[in-house]
DRENVO-654371 format. One record per residue (C-alpha): residue in three letters; x, y, z; residue number from 1. Coordinates in Angstrom, 3 decimals. Last residue first. Layout:
R res        u        v        w   n
R ALA        X        Y        Z NUM
...
! end
This chain:
R res        u        v        w   n
R ALA  123.587   58.395  125.419 397
R ASP  125.141   59.797  122.270 396
R SER  123.830   63.062  120.799 395
R ARG  126.505   65.590  121.706 394
R ARG  125.026   68.709  120.182 393
R VAL  127.259   70.881  118.006 392
R VAL  126.740   74.592  117.415 391
R LEU  129.225   75.467  114.715 390
R GLY  131.323   78.497  113.888 389
R LYS  132.819   80.581  111.123 388
R LEU  134.528   83.950  111.143 387
R TYR  136.733   84.911  108.178 386
R ARG  134.200   85.623  105.464 385
R GLY  135.965   88.594  103.870 384
R GLU  138.182   86.110  102.040 383
R PRO  135.101   85.294   99.948 382
R PHE  135.516   88.589   98.063 381
R GLN  133.205   88.616   95.020 380
R ILE  130.023   88.940   97.126 379
R ALA  131.525   91.515   99.452 378
R VAL  131.252   89.988  102.930 377
R PRO  129.582   92.111  105.600 376
R HIS  130.834   92.691  109.177 375
R ASP  127.894   94.894  110.295 374
R ALA  125.618   92.012  109.295 373
R PRO  127.070   89.611  111.846 372
R GLN  129.896   87.084  111.350 371
R GLY  129.168   83.415  111.007 370
R LEU  127.431   80.469  112.672 369
R TRP  125.889   77.198  111.540 368
R GLY  123.627   75.536  114.129 367
R VAL  122.384   72.086  115.120 366
R ILE  125.382   70.072  113.963 365
R GLN  124.878   66.626  115.445 364
R ALA  127.251   64.487  117.499 363
R GLU  128.110   60.932  118.417 362
R VAL  131.164   60.546  120.628 361
R GLY  134.368   58.507  120.426 360
R ALA  136.667   61.478  120.927 359
R ASP  138.511   60.513  117.730 358
R LEU  135.268   60.594  115.757 357
R ALA  134.147   63.850  117.359 356
R ALA  137.508   65.457  116.546 355
R GLY  137.266   64.276  112.955 354
R ALA  133.841   65.914  112.651 353
R VAL  135.289   69.107  114.157 352
R ILE  138.060   69.104  111.551 351
R LYS  135.652   68.333  108.723 350
R GLN  133.408   71.241  109.775 349
R PHE  136.425   73.561  109.816 348
R LEU  137.410   72.370  106.347 347
R GLU  133.977   73.237  104.970 346
R PRO  133.951   76.618  106.703 345
R SER  137.295   77.407  105.025 344
R LEU  140.505   77.998  106.993 343
R GLY  142.670   80.787  105.611 342
R GLY  140.505   83.422  107.290 341
R SER  141.248   82.022  110.730 340
R CYS  138.435   83.204  113.018 339
R SER  137.463   79.663  114.004 338
R PHE  134.608   78.941  116.383 337
R THR  133.034   76.298  118.591 336
R VAL  129.758   76.136  120.496 335
R LEU  129.605   72.636  122.023 334
R LEU  126.194   71.782  123.433 333
R GLY  125.240   69.078  125.925 332
R GLY  122.963   66.087  125.331 331
R PRO  125.676   63.717  126.514 330
R LYS  127.990   65.745  128.790 329
R LEU  130.797   67.713  127.171 328
R LEU  134.357   67.337  128.454 327
R LYS  135.243   64.811  125.747 326
R LEU  133.753   67.130  123.150 325
R GLY  135.906   70.046  124.317 324
R LEU  139.041   67.897  124.307 323
R LEU  138.398   66.819  120.721 322
R ASN  137.617   70.424  119.837 321
R VAL  140.965   71.622  121.217 320
R ASP  142.969   68.933  119.430 319
R LYS  141.172   69.290  116.106 318
R TYR  141.653   73.066  116.083 317
R ALA  145.355   72.607  116.890 316
R ARG  145.845   70.056  114.120 315
R ALA  144.029   72.287  111.631 314
R ALA  146.244   75.220  112.642 313
R ARG  149.371   73.280  111.681 312
R PRO  147.920   72.379  108.291 311
R VAL  146.486   75.911  107.758 310
R HIS  149.643   77.954  108.355 309
R SER  150.664   78.075  104.683 308
R ALA  147.229   79.473  103.800 307
R ALA  147.917   82.541  105.911 306
R ALA  147.050   83.913  109.361 305
R ALA  146.113   80.435  110.569 304
R LEU  145.613   80.136  114.349 303
R ARG  143.432   83.200  114.910 302
R PRO  142.565   83.297  118.597 301
R PRO  140.546   80.459  120.090 300
R ASP  136.769   80.688  120.625 299
R LEU  135.666   77.478  122.345 298
R VAL  132.372   77.347  124.260 297
R VAL  131.435   74.182  126.176 296
R MET  127.923   73.640  127.542 295
R GLU  126.483   71.034  129.931 294
R PHE  129.900   70.394  131.436 293
R SER  132.076   67.488  132.562 292
R GLU  135.157   66.956  134.736 291
R GLY  136.843   63.531  134.818 290
R ARG  140.032   64.799  136.448 289
R ASP  142.081   63.809  133.376 288
R ARG  139.675   65.726  131.141 287
R LEU  139.974   68.842  133.315 286
R ARG  143.754   68.586  133.197 285
R ARG  143.658   68.174  129.424 284
R LEU  141.440   71.244  129.123 283
R GLU  143.920   73.227  131.240 282
R GLU  146.816   72.302  128.964 281
R PHE  145.006   73.341  125.788 280
R VAL  143.715   76.525  127.432 279
R ASN  147.130   77.704  128.628 278
R GLY  146.555   79.409  131.956 277
R ASP  144.811   81.983  134.126 276
R THR  141.694   80.242  135.416 275
R TRP  138.551   82.155  136.392 274
R THR  135.775   80.469  138.356 273
R ALA  132.330   81.955  137.864 272
R ARG  129.114   81.895  139.918 271
R ASP  130.984   82.881  143.094 270
R ASP  131.430   86.464  141.890 269
R ALA  127.669   87.095  141.878 268
R LEU  126.315   88.461  138.607 267
R GLY  124.875   91.981  138.510 266
R ASN  125.911   92.612  134.923 265
R LEU  128.547   95.226  135.734 264
R ARG  129.905   92.885  138.415 263
R MET  130.493   90.080  135.923 262
R ASN  132.053   92.556  133.502 261
R GLU  134.507   93.597  136.209 260
R ARG  135.504   89.957  136.685 259
R ALA  136.109   89.742  132.935 258
R LEU  138.298   92.863  133.137 257
R GLU  140.495   91.035  135.630 256
R LEU  140.504   88.026  133.334 255
R ALA  141.766   90.130  130.437 254
R GLU  144.674   91.417  132.533 253
R ALA  145.553   87.882  133.664 252
R SER  145.833   86.863  130.016 251
R SER  146.123   83.133  129.256 250
R ASP  142.374   82.535  129.366 249
R ILE  140.033   80.035  130.998 248
R SER  136.449   80.307  132.241 247
R LEU  134.621   77.813  134.464 246
R ALA  130.995   78.827  134.685 245
R GLN  128.117   78.066  137.055 244
R SER  124.305   78.175  136.967 243
R ALA  123.828   78.338  133.221 242
R GLY  120.384   79.253  131.876 241
R GLY  120.805   82.721  130.447 240
R ARG  122.518   85.613  132.238 239
R LEU  125.146   83.041  133.198 238
R ALA  125.600   82.046  129.551 237
R ALA  125.881   85.680  128.397 236
R VAL  128.320   86.609  131.156 235
R THR  130.545   83.647  130.323 234
R PHE  130.362   84.466  126.616 233
R SER  131.483   88.043  127.385 232
R GLY  134.264   86.949  129.741 231
R THR  137.035   89.411  128.971 230
R TYR  139.098   86.838  126.990 229
R CYS  137.260   83.516  127.412 228
R PHE  139.762   81.403  125.493 227
R GLY  137.749   78.385  126.700 226
R ASP  134.389   79.057  128.382 225
R LEU  133.100   75.954  130.172 224
R MET  129.462   75.867  131.222 223
R ARG  127.925   74.226  134.270 222
R GLY  124.253   73.498  134.922 221
R ALA  121.019   74.670  133.372 220
R PRO  121.347   74.873  129.599 219
R ALA  122.685   77.925  127.754 218
R LEU  120.747   78.217  124.496 217
R ARG  119.335   81.740  124.812 216
R ARG  122.430   83.293  126.368 215
R ILE  124.593   81.436  123.892 214
R LEU  122.559   82.896  121.029 213
R ALA  122.727   86.459  122.373 212
R ARG  126.497   86.138  122.744 211
R HIS  126.553   84.653  119.251 210
R ASP  124.913   87.721  117.719 209
R ARG  127.578   89.979  119.250 208
R GLN  130.535   87.770  118.284 207
R ASP  131.842   90.095  115.545 206
R LEU  132.246   92.888  118.092 205
R TYR  135.001   90.917  119.785 204
R PHE  136.309   93.746  121.954 203
R GLY  139.157   96.269  122.161 202
R THR  139.999   97.148  118.559 201
R LYS  141.383   93.655  117.911 200
R GLN  142.277   92.444  121.405 199
R GLY  142.385   95.074  124.138 198
R ARG  145.178   97.599  124.661 197
R HIS  143.776  101.110  124.240 196
R VAL  140.120  100.258  123.562 195
R ASP  139.776   98.426  126.883 194
R VAL  136.078   97.556  126.828 193
R SER  133.703   97.314  129.804 192
R PHE  130.617   95.303  128.989 191
R VAL  126.926   95.726  129.775 190
R MET  124.123   93.281  128.974 189
R ASP  120.538   94.557  128.656 188
R ASP  120.519   94.708  124.841 187
R GLU  124.218   94.802  124.053 186
R ARG  125.589   97.814  125.894 185
R ILE  129.021   99.440  125.882 184
R GLU  131.243  100.869  128.601 183
R VAL  134.552  102.432  127.559 182
R ARG  137.802  101.887  129.421 181
R GLU  141.104  103.615  128.673 180
R PRO  139.325  106.926  128.198 179
R VAL  139.407  108.533  124.754 178
R GLU  139.412  112.329  124.604 177
R GLY  139.206  114.363  121.412 176
R ALA  141.086  113.329  118.295 175
R LEU  143.795  110.920  117.195 174
R VAL  144.575  109.166  120.491 173
R GLY  147.182  106.441  120.180 172
R ALA  148.430  103.412  118.282 171
R ARG  151.007  102.686  115.581 170
R PRO  152.624   99.573  114.148 169
R ALA  155.222  100.032  111.376 168
R LEU  154.055   99.415  107.820 167
R GLY  155.347   96.926  105.246 166
R ASP  151.999   95.407  104.325 165
R LEU  152.710   92.372  106.516 164
R THR  153.223   94.733  109.464 163
R ARG  149.757   96.196  108.978 162
R ALA  148.146   92.737  108.960 161
R GLU  150.079   91.784  112.108 160
R THR  148.176   94.386  114.108 159
R ASP  149.069   97.717  115.709 158
R SER  146.987  100.232  113.773 157
R ARG  144.771  100.772  116.814 156
R GLU  143.974  104.490  116.489 155
R TYR  141.606  106.241  118.886 154
R THR  138.921  108.776  118.060 153
R GLY  137.134  110.897  120.643 152
R SER  133.874  112.427  121.826 151
R THR  132.153  111.326  118.641 150
R PRO  130.523  113.097  115.690 149
R HIS  128.309  111.044  113.352 148
R MET  130.242  112.222  110.295 147
R GLY  132.017  115.573  110.376 146
R SER  135.405  114.347  111.555 145
R LEU  135.199  111.250  109.376 144
R ALA  136.076  113.091  106.169 143
R ALA  139.098  114.715  107.787 142
R LEU  140.216  111.355  109.170 141
R ILE  139.978  109.769  105.725 140
R GLU  141.832  112.672  104.088 139
R ASP  144.633  112.463  106.650 138
R ARG  145.001  108.681  106.291 137
R TRP  145.003  108.589  102.501 136
R ALA  148.481  107.058  102.182 135
R GLU  147.850  104.813  105.190 134
R ALA  144.696  103.364  103.633 133
R GLY  146.643  102.563  100.474 132
R GLN  149.629  101.099  102.300 131
R SER  147.332   98.782  104.216 130
R LEU  146.136   98.311  107.815 129
R PHE  144.877  101.742  108.885 128
R GLN  142.779  100.878  111.954 127
R VAL  140.207  103.159  113.565 126
R VAL  138.450  103.214  116.946 125
R ARG  135.473  105.564  117.453 124
R VAL  134.205  106.569  120.882 123
R ASP  130.702  107.710  121.894 122
R GLY  129.348  104.192  122.231 121
R TYR  132.094  101.942  120.946 120
R ARG  132.133  102.336  117.145 119
R ASP  134.580  100.389  115.012 118
R LEU  136.325  101.477  111.814 117
R VAL  138.570   99.231  109.745 116
R LEU  140.448  100.450  106.664 115
R GLY  142.786   98.157  104.718 114
R PRO  140.710   98.081  101.564 113
R LEU  137.869  100.636  101.505 112
R GLY  135.175   99.239   99.176 111
R ASP  132.950   98.301  102.113 110
R SER  133.812   94.585  101.879 109
R GLU  137.452   95.521  101.344 108
R ALA  137.719   97.166  104.796 107
R HIS  134.789   96.572  107.152 106
R VAL  133.661  100.093  108.064 105
R GLU  131.149  100.979  110.819 104
R ARG  131.589   97.938  113.050 103
R TYR  129.328   97.818  116.114 102
R ALA  128.969   99.007  119.702 101
R THR  125.922  100.701  121.274 100
R CYS  123.463   97.819  121.003  99
R SER  119.864   98.920  121.696  98
R SER  118.847   98.011  118.180  97
R GLY  115.939   99.731  116.421  96
R ARG  118.090  100.695  113.450  95
R MET  121.413   98.832  113.599  94
R LEU  121.361   97.707  109.954  93
R GLU  120.069  101.075  108.724  92
R ALA  122.670  103.082  110.649  91
R ARG  125.282  100.590  109.506  90
R THR  124.377  101.152  105.851  89
R ALA  124.520  104.930  106.317  88
R LEU  127.987  104.568  107.856  87
R ALA  129.243  102.572  104.878  86
R ALA  127.723  104.923  102.276  85
R THR  129.120  108.050  103.946  84
R LEU  132.540  106.411  104.214  83
R ARG  132.582  105.527  100.516  82
R ARG  131.443  108.976   99.439  81
R ARG  133.911  110.792  101.726  80
R PHE  136.681  108.528  100.526  79
R PHE  136.037  109.406   96.882  78
R ALA  135.693  113.112   97.714  77
R GLU  139.190  113.045   99.215  76
R ASP  140.602  111.632   96.000  75
R VAL  140.552  108.440   93.949  74
R LEU  138.927  109.746   90.783  73
R GLU  136.214  107.674   89.117  72
R GLU  136.315  107.698   85.316  71
R PRO  138.010  104.313   84.901  70
R ASP  135.375  102.691   87.158  69
R TRP  136.527   99.460   88.807  68
R THR  137.541  101.285   91.980  67
R TRP  139.897  101.110   94.957  66
R VAL  141.532   97.780   94.184  65
R ARG  144.262   96.443   96.430  64
R ALA  147.819   96.068   95.115  63
R ALA  150.913   93.930   95.700  62
R ILE  149.257   91.463   98.054  61
R HIS  152.423   89.573   99.036  60
R ALA  153.691   92.908  100.318  59
R GLU  156.807   94.966   99.624  58
R PRO  155.510   96.903   96.589  57
R SER  152.137   97.952   98.023  56
R TYR  150.239   99.868   95.334  55
R ALA  146.670  101.098   95.867  54
R ALA  144.408  100.178   92.957  53
R LYS  142.566  101.571   89.951  52
R ALA  141.010   98.877   87.792  51
R LEU  141.056   96.766   84.614  50
R TRP  142.360   98.726   81.577  49
R GLU  143.163   96.359   78.707  48
R GLY  146.818   96.607   77.608  47
R SER  147.273   93.043   76.331  46
R SER  149.119   91.968   79.489  45
R SER  146.179   93.295   81.496  44
R LEU  146.292   96.785   82.968  43
R VAL  146.021   98.087   86.530  42
R ASP  146.097  101.863   86.881  41
R VAL  148.022  102.852   89.974  40
R THR  147.158  104.845   93.097  39
R ASP  150.211  105.387   95.251  38
R GLY  150.379  103.739   98.677  37
R ALA  153.985  102.577   98.314  36
R GLN  155.669  104.359   95.410  35
R PRO  154.899  104.134   91.702  34
R SER  157.876  104.420   89.307  33
R GLY  155.979  105.294   86.084  32
R ARG  155.492  101.767   84.787  31
R THR  155.402   98.580   86.805  30
R GLU  156.052   95.102   85.449  29
R ALA  154.794   91.524   85.163  28
R VAL  152.593   91.514   88.286  27
R SER  150.635   88.322   89.049  26
R GLY  153.249   86.953   91.455  25
R SER  152.840   90.052   93.635  24
R PHE  149.180   89.276   94.245  23
R ILE  146.414   91.576   93.053  22
R TRP  143.468   91.712   95.446  21
R PRO  140.028   93.264   94.837  20
R HIS  138.170   90.319   93.216  19
R ARG  135.838   91.888   90.666  18
R ARG  135.382   88.798   88.446  17
R LEU  137.381   90.596   85.729  16
R LEU  139.943   91.166   88.442  15
R SER  140.233   87.426   89.104  14
R ARG  140.741   86.715   85.384  13
R GLU  143.426   89.365   84.837  12
R ARG  146.268   86.946   85.565  11
R GLY  146.023   85.256   82.169  10
R PRO  149.184   86.867   80.791   9
R ARG  151.192   88.651   83.502   8
R LEU  149.786   91.888   84.800   7
R ILE  150.966   95.432   84.084   6
R LEU  150.787   97.868   86.998   5
R GLN  150.661  101.501   85.960   4
R GLN  151.495  105.014   87.033   3
R SER  149.892  107.354   84.546   2
R MET  151.762  108.584   81.489   1
! end
């Protein structure tokens, strides 16, 4: 008998709609003593076969679907096919682009739950974030070794998502040589990326399109970059229309790399002021001093890792956007983001609308923002749409 997961009555509906997650509360029983990472057949309470999935007994998401085809084997050839398809899609999406950094595999949305693969020039960074991906780690790396060869591969399996799946964090060189800093290009902008210790896999690749947008929209005058990390939005605005930038982050190490990115892009040091501090506190100080800006960019870290965190996160998002709007000059632009997957785009819009009301300003949404094409969203997996943003124009006199 195969290893099986039997669902409670009525819990098969999401799988029949091809949603790839099976929550622990949906599982009635297991058969065959599956271990973490094992491939199990998922059956309805009536015995109907539904999918093959990777089992994760300690996690809230008890299993993640590999395939909906009962005849498809989950083996090394399976991963080679999925990886080949994902990389071929990226090659098509990035064709004609001068950008040298992008996402090659986006987990569930590429049919590879728990696997993230990012390309930084000649370096590849990989994350194994689920029990299933971890179980097939060697086969995945073997399949990758012959695909679009790189000078080195680095692992960054050191995120909260991996811990939630019952796995210990891990990071380090997997193959070849991987320098601490890697230079990448986005059109004619250059950025230095710390793939060993930087946020996510080293850089916010999902903000690539928005860097180009901010560069195009940046008005003459001052811009404020909250949660600036390594200064990519600052560089983009200064390469566009902005004359000066005030950029805030709580990481002195990130700010040092931001200064390096200024130099890499031929921008004079005196065009940016870098503040090491708590963004919420610094924005209040700026408000109290009566400061104002032609553009404000807010890209806070993830504030709601789960649905239970949303109420607290909503208060924080409202607070920071209220401050941003108060610091914005009439006619200026607020570019604001949320990367919290548990927070819907509709709720984010309501939060920003409430912030405008409490700030006593009139505002218009002039742009709706999301993740780029190399971070796709499987059509039956709305959770894959984690990044959302708004371009808001302060329209009062």
